[in-house]
N, C-alpha and C positions, 0 to 999 in steps of 0.2 A: 504494500500500500504506500503510495507516494503522498506526502503531505504538501509538497510544493511542486509546481510545474517547472520551476527553474532550478531544480536540484542539480542537473548537469552543469548549468551555468555556475553554480556555487563551487562545484568540484573543479571546474576549469579556472575559476578565480583563485582558488586555493593553490592550484598548480603554478599559476603565474606568480602568485605571492611568494611561494617557496623559492622560485627561481630568482626573484628580485632580491630577497634576503640573502640567498647564497652568493649572488653576484656582488652585493655590497660587502659581505664578509670577506670574500676572496680578494677584492680590490684593496680593502683596508689591510689585509694580511700581507699582501705583496708590497704595499707601500711601506710597511714596517719591516720588510725584508725578513719575514718569518716563514718557515716551512709549516706545512700542516701539522707536522709532528711537534714542532716547537709551540705553536699556538695551542694545540691540544694539551700538551704537558702543562703549560702555564694556566690553562683553564680547568685542569684536572679532568680531562676527557680523553677518550681514545682518538687516535688519528683518524680512524674510519668514520667517527662521528663528524669530524670537520669535513672530510671528503663528501659524505652523504649530504651534509648541509649545503656545501658549495655547489653541488650538482643538482640540488632540488629533490633528492631521493630520500631525505629524512622525513619520516612519517609523523613524528611527534617530538617535541622538545619542551622541557619545562622553561618557564619564563626566567627562572633563576639561572639556568644554564646559558640561555641566550644573553642574559645580563653579564655573566662572567666573561663570555667571549667579547662582548662589546667593551667591557672594562679593560680587558687585556689589550685590546686593540686601541684603547684610548680614543674612542669615537665620541664626538660631541652630539648634542641633540639633533643636529641637521644631517647626521650621518658622515660628517667629515672628521678626519683625525685632528686631534688637538692635544698639545702637551698640557693644557690647562686642566683637562679632565684626567688626572692621573690617580691611580690607586696609591694609598699610603704604603710606605715601605721602601726598601732599597732596590727594588727591581727583582728580576727573576734570573737565577742561574741557568745554565744550559741543561737540557734534559740529558739523562744518562744515555749511553750508547745502546743501540738495539741489542736484545738478548739472543735473537736467533742468528745462526750462521749460514752463510751462503755456501753452496757446494764449492769445494776446493779452497775455502778460506782457512788459513792457518794449516795448510797441508792436509786437510781432511778431504778424503775422496767421497763423492756422493754415494749413497746406498743404492744397491741395484737389486 
């Protein structure tokens, strides 16, 4: 049972909105010279979450999580970056190195 005749229009609008948010986050991340991994680490998220957000494939996100991303990127209310909108503290250290190893890294042969 459909309650609204414009249900498809709402889903289409949501899809467009997700893409717009993702584009804004990606542009701000690149301006700050951060990788997805660095942004995710600073916002206490997984890199895949940032990837899905930037590509519009993230189905749901808490407002607090989006606020953390915006805070890390130091975006002002108009969506532009601003050093005036900084979190308190001395900044963020670099994330730790990845834990997984690629084949042949450190002399380890791939499993067959």
